[in-house]
VOPA-674908 format. One line per 3 residues: number of its first residue (from 0); their letters; for each residue x, y, z of C-alpha. Coordinates in pm, 1 decimal, always signed. Example, Ala and Ser with C-alpha at 12.3 -4.5 7.8 and 13.67 -1.06 7.14 Angstrom:
# residues 2
0) as) +1230.0,-450.0,+780.0; +1367.0,-106.0,+714.0
END
This chain:
# residues 287
0) mss) +20721.9,+3600.2,+15863.6; +20737.9,+3972.0,+15938.3; +20945.8,+4206.4,+15727.9
3) ssd) +21234.9,+4407.4,+15866.0; +21022.2,+4723.6,+15843.7; +20752.3,+4556.5,+16055.0
6) del) +21016.3,+4465.0,+16310.6; +21147.2,+4821.2,+16311.7; +20800.3,+4966.6,+16356.3
9) ndg) +20692.3,+4724.9,+16625.4; +21014.4,+4716.0,+16827.1; +20932.5,+4866.7,+17165.4
12) kss) +21297.4,+4926.2,+17254.4; +21435.6,+5274.3,+17225.8; +21736.1,+5164.6,+17023.9
15) pes) +21897.7,+5398.5,+16772.6; +21763.0,+5171.6,+16496.1; +21403.5,+5196.7,+16613.6
18) vaa) +21426.9,+5574.3,+16656.5; +21567.5,+5601.2,+16304.5; +21280.4,+5389.1,+16176.6
21) vlk) +21024.7,+5621.3,+16335.3; +21197.2,+5924.0,+16183.5; +21184.0,+5757.6,+15841.6
24) vfa) +20812.2,+5682.2,+15878.1; +20729.9,+6044.8,+15957.8; +20958.6,+6172.6,+15683.7
27) iln) +20762.9,+5963.0,+15433.9; +20426.8,+6072.9,+15577.4; +20529.3,+6439.7,+15562.9
30) alg) +20646.6,+6400.6,+15203.8; +20315.6,+6239.5,+15107.1; +20130.0,+6518.6,+15285.8
33) ern) +20315.6,+6785.7,+15090.7; +20267.0,+6616.5,+14756.0; +20004.4,+6347.0,+14725.0
36) dig) +20041.4,+6072.8,+14462.4; +20416.9,+6029.5,+14441.5; +20631.4,+5740.2,+14319.1
39) ise) +20894.7,+5540.6,+14505.3; +21182.0,+5674.6,+14293.6; +21086.2,+6034.6,+14364.5
42) lsv) +21043.8,+5965.2,+14735.7; +21380.7,+5790.6,+14742.5; +21556.5,+6090.2,+14589.9
45) rla) +21366.5,+6345.1,+14794.7; +21429.0,+6170.9,+15127.7; +21775.5,+6030.6,+15044.7
48) mpk) +21659.4,+5677.6,+15128.6; +21723.3,+5358.7,+14932.5; +21429.0,+5254.0,+14717.9
51) atv) +21406.8,+4919.7,+14898.7; +21372.8,+5097.6,+15234.9; +21105.9,+5334.7,+15106.2
54) yrf) +20916.6,+5041.6,+14954.0; +20920.9,+4839.8,+15279.2; +20791.7,+5128.4,+15487.0
57) lqt) +20522.4,+5215.3,+15232.1; +20399.8,+4856.4,+15220.3; +20379.2,+4840.7,+15599.4
60) mkt) +20191.1,+5170.5,+15619.8; +19964.0,+5053.2,+15339.1; +19885.9,+4734.7,+15532.5
63) lgy) +19805.3,+4945.5,+15839.6; +19572.4,+5166.5,+15632.6; +19763.7,+5494.2,+15649.6
66) vrq) +19887.4,+5493.0,+15290.1; +19708.4,+5406.6,+14966.7; +19856.5,+5287.5,+14639.7
69) ead) +19725.8,+5374.1,+14295.4; +19704.9,+5041.3,+14113.2; +19733.0,+5187.9,+13765.7
72) ser) +20028.0,+5418.2,+13830.5; +20214.5,+5254.0,+14121.2; +20208.5,+5587.0,+14301.9
75) ygl) +20134.2,+5639.6,+14670.3; +19931.6,+5888.4,+14874.8; +19789.0,+5935.7,+15221.7
78) amk) +19480.5,+5729.2,+15304.0; +19172.0,+5852.1,+15487.6; +19287.4,+5680.5,+15806.7
81) tye) +19566.6,+5937.7,+15828.9; +19311.7,+6217.6,+15799.9; +19089.9,+6052.9,+16062.6
84) lga) +19385.4,+6038.1,+16300.7; +19463.1,+6404.7,+16240.7; +19100.7,+6503.8,+16294.1
87) kal) +19121.2,+6361.8,+16647.0; +19377.4,+6630.2,+16728.2; +19120.7,+6906.4,+16672.0
90) qhp) +19030.7,+7106.8,+16980.3; +18667.9,+7016.1,+16904.2; +18666.5,+6673.3,+16730.8
93) eli) +18294.2,+6708.9,+16655.2; +18351.0,+7032.2,+16461.5; +18366.2,+6872.9,+16117.0
96) dla) +18055.2,+6663.0,+16172.5; +17865.5,+6971.1,+16289.0; +17985.4,+7183.2,+15998.1
99) khh) +17973.9,+6952.3,+15696.6; +17595.5,+6967.9,+15645.0; +17599.6,+7348.8,+15646.5
102) mqi) +17902.0,+7348.3,+15417.0; +17723.4,+7129.5,+15165.1; +17420.6,+7360.9,+15171.8
105) lad) +17648.0,+7661.1,+15114.0; +17822.2,+7485.0,+14825.6; +17489.6,+7385.0,+14671.2
108) atg) +17349.5,+7737.4,+14705.5; +17655.1,+7919.5,+14569.2; +17809.4,+7656.1,+14344.2
111) etv) +18148.4,+7750.3,+14491.2; +18417.5,+7595.6,+14711.8; +18350.4,+7606.8,+15086.2
114) hlg) +18629.1,+7571.6,+15343.6; +18648.0,+7506.2,+15716.3; +18978.1,+7601.8,+15874.9
117) tli) +19138.7,+7625.9,+16217.3; +19446.3,+7793.0,+16362.0; +19774.8,+7601.7,+16372.5
120) dse) +20081.3,+7787.3,+16501.0; +20062.3,+8119.7,+16316.4; +19881.9,+7985.7,+16009.8
123) iiy) +19547.7,+7830.6,+15925.8; +19490.4,+7474.1,+15813.9; +19197.5,+7352.7,+15607.7
126) vhk) +19025.5,+7069.1,+15794.6; +18728.0,+7018.5,+15563.5; +18611.0,+7141.4,+15223.3
129) vds) +18331.4,+7100.9,+14971.9; +18441.0,+7152.5,+14613.2; +18286.0,+7388.4,+14362.0
132) rhm) +18056.2,+7230.7,+14105.3; +18236.8,+7429.6,+13836.6; +18547.5,+7321.8,+13650.2
135) lgm) +18727.7,+7642.6,+13745.9; +18752.4,+7706.4,+14117.5; +18998.9,+7760.8,+14400.1
138) ysr) +19267.2,+7492.6,+14432.2; +19304.4,+7362.3,+14784.9; +19313.7,+7039.6,+14979.9
141) igr) +19237.3,+6925.5,+15330.3; +19553.7,+6959.0,+15536.3; +19688.3,+7251.0,+15334.7
144) rap) +19822.0,+7540.3,+15539.3; +19767.3,+7903.1,+15444.5; +19868.0,+8240.0,+15591.9
147) ihc) +19646.4,+8420.9,+15839.8; +19707.9,+8772.4,+15703.3; +19566.6,+8723.8,+15353.3
150) tai) +19288.4,+8465.9,+15390.5; +18927.2,+8520.2,+15490.4; +18946.8,+8241.5,+15749.0
153) gks) +19265.8,+8381.1,+15899.8; +19117.0,+8729.0,+15927.7; +18797.5,+8593.7,+16086.5
156) lma) +18991.1,+8399.0,+16348.0; +19217.9,+8691.6,+16434.1; +18943.8,+8957.0,+16438.4
159) weh) +18761.4,+8785.6,+16726.5; +19065.7,+8640.1,+16902.4; +19157.0,+8756.4,+17252.4
162) par) +19403.3,+9046.6,+17208.1; +19680.0,+8886.4,+17414.8; +19663.3,+8559.3,+17224.6
165) rdl) +19629.0,+8742.3,+16894.0; +19951.6,+8929.3,+16968.1; +20130.7,+8599.6,+17032.2
168) vld) +20000.0,+8453.8,+16707.6; +20097.0,+8761.8,+16507.6; +20444.1,+8759.8,+16664.1
171) gav) +20499.6,+8429.9,+16485.3; +20338.3,+8534.2,+16158.1; +20530.0,+8633.2,+15846.3
174) fqr) +20354.1,+8910.0,+15655.1; +20473.5,+8782.0,+15320.2; +20353.1,+8943.2,+14999.4
177) frd) +20176.3,+8691.9,+14773.5; +19989.7,+8928.9,+14542.1; +19967.1,+9303.2,+14478.0
180) kti) +19676.9,+9336.5,+14723.6; +19839.4,+9141.7,+15009.4; +19855.0,+9329.7,+15339.6
183) tdr) +20219.7,+9318.6,+15447.7; +20215.7,+9557.8,+15743.2; +20104.5,+9451.7,+16091.0
186) aaf) +19945.2,+9786.6,+16172.1; +19748.1,+9776.5,+15847.5; +19642.9,+9421.2,+15925.6
189) lae) +19515.1,+9523.1,+16270.7; +19314.0,+9799.7,+16106.5; +19171.4,+9540.4,+15866.9
192) laq) +19073.3,+9321.3,+16163.4; +18888.2,+9612.8,+16324.3; +18689.2,+9654.9,+16004.2
195) vra) +18622.2,+9279.7,+15985.4; +18490.7,+9275.0,+16340.2; +18274.1,+9581.6,+16284.3
198) qgf) +18110.1,+9448.3,+15969.0; +18072.9,+9087.6,+16090.4; +18257.3,+8909.2,+15809.3
201) sed) +18599.7,+8894.0,+15644.8; +18720.0,+8923.2,+15288.6; +19014.2,+8804.1,+15082.3
204) ree) +19029.2,+9041.9,+14786.3; +19272.7,+8850.0,+14565.2; +19532.0,+8877.5,+14843.4
207) fdd) +19651.8,+8515.8,+14845.6; +19557.4,+8362.2,+14509.8; +19523.9,+8551.4,+14184.1
210) hir) +19165.1,+8592.6,+14063.3; +19015.8,+8441.2,+14383.6; +18792.1,+8627.9,+14628.3
213) clg) +18668.5,+8482.4,+14956.2; +18407.9,+8572.5,+15216.7; +18441.5,+8430.5,+15567.4
216) vpv) +18303.7,+8423.6,+15921.1; +18428.3,+8276.8,+16250.1; +18280.3,+7981.9,+16440.0
219) fdr) +18269.8,+8010.1,+16820.2; +18288.1,+7768.6,+17113.3; +18098.3,+7768.0,+17444.3
222) laq) +18319.9,+8051.2,+17571.2; +18240.8,+8259.6,+17261.4; +18599.7,+8222.6,+17146.1
225) pva) +18675.9,+8165.5,+16775.6; +18774.3,+7805.2,+16708.9; +18733.8,+7786.6,+16331.7
228) gls) +18655.5,+7987.4,+16023.5; +18405.9,+7917.5,+15746.6; +18450.9,+8063.5,+15398.9
231) vsf) +18322.0,+8060.2,+15042.4; +18573.2,+8114.0,+14759.6; +18486.3,+8261.9,+14419.6
234) ptf) +18683.2,+8311.0,+14099.4; +18664.2,+8686.4,+14044.0; +18465.4,+8648.8,+13721.8
237) rfd) +18187.7,+8469.3,+13917.0; +18192.9,+8703.0,+14218.3; +17881.2,+8920.0,+14226.4
240) avk) +17902.6,+9209.7,+14472.5; +17524.1,+9252.6,+14458.8; +17467.1,+8894.6,+14573.9
243) apq) +17753.8,+8891.3,+14826.1; +17537.1,+9007.7,+15121.8; +17316.8,+8699.1,+15068.1
246) vik) +17623.7,+8475.7,+15088.7; +17741.7,+8656.9,+15401.9; +17402.9,+8598.0,+15566.1
249) mlq) +17416.7,+8228.0,+15477.2; +17766.7,+8205.8,+15626.1; +17656.4,+8383.6,+15944.4
252) das) +17346.8,+8164.2,+15978.8; +17559.9,+7852.8,+15935.5; +17812.0,+7975.8,+16191.3
255) rdi) +17536.6,+8064.2,+16436.9; +17399.7,+7708.9,+16429.2; +17740.9,+7537.7,+16442.3
258) sar) +17849.1,+7767.3,+16727.5; +17528.0,+7693.3,+16919.6; +17593.1,+7322.0,+16884.8
261) lgc) +17941.1,+7382.0,+17024.7; +17780.2,+7543.8,+17328.8; +17792.0,+7912.9,+17231.1
264) taf) +17486.7,+8077.9,+17387.9; +17560.7,+8441.4,+17295.2; +17662.8,+8446.5,+16928.9
267) pld) +17918.1,+8733.2,+16909.4; +17800.6,+8856.9,+16569.2; +17445.5,+8901.1,+16702.0
270) vay) +17577.3,+9066.2,+17018.0; +17781.1,+9311.9,+16809.7; +17479.6,+9415.5,+16603.5
273) aag) +17260.1,+9445.1,+16912.1; +17521.5,+9677.9,+17064.2; +17485.3,+9911.0,+16769.2
276) hpq) +17783.5,+9808.7,+16559.4; +17728.4,+9874.1,+16188.2; +17563.2,+9613.8,+15971.5
279) pap) +17767.4,+9463.4,+15686.6; +17874.7,+9731.0,+15444.7; +17798.8,+9682.8,+15075.4
282) ltt) +18082.8,+9517.9,+14890.8; +18237.9,+9664.3,+14581.4; +18430.6,+9486.5,+14313.0
285) pa) +18792.3,+9609.2,+14307.4; +18924.2,+9775.8,+13998.6
END
């Protein structure tokens, strides 16, 4: 015998009840996406739904494979099937498969967290990551959004974006201050992008998270347009400016191969250097 939640989910009629059921499902999924591992009581309060209703929907989504339940704590979180569904919405669904080997090599070589991110609205979203082997590293999770104006991935994507589209993206961006070093002025951000494009890589100099520095590069498609960004994140006490150029080269080499596999035949970073643009400038550790 099917439960009432099953009936609500499977009812093909566009009745007010079925529409309400769909809204409840997505409200629960969004809540789980914002805070993984959450209990029924907390979800009930947060979403203003009866506990029995939340429980029924969670059990149905668990049966379908979109939600997992922690046996020891009775808490719920998103299952990998939800991530797999979201990955299908990527402009290039093969992107993660093409990038993950290079990301693992980067993580092994540096010992640090490696991210792959794409543009969503006027923000970036992390679509894949390889964690640092150290206890202390950058906190992040797949599916987390971050600003474009103070992240290495955001800067890489914007630096090589078509000017008209970049203007549209920046029109929707909020230049919020997160840390003392955050760029909060659009004109200053455009100047930063010019520097990023000239040197062939981007930097986050403790602009988003305290004590975290990031180096990033764009990944290009067959039209030589940026479709993703690749970055390595360091706690400031493990960031070595002398070794940074080696990391930048590894990032660029990884991007070159991923971009080629996406159909990019004229890697823009190589084209820029061939045209006489300056090579990467030496990095300095901020005071």
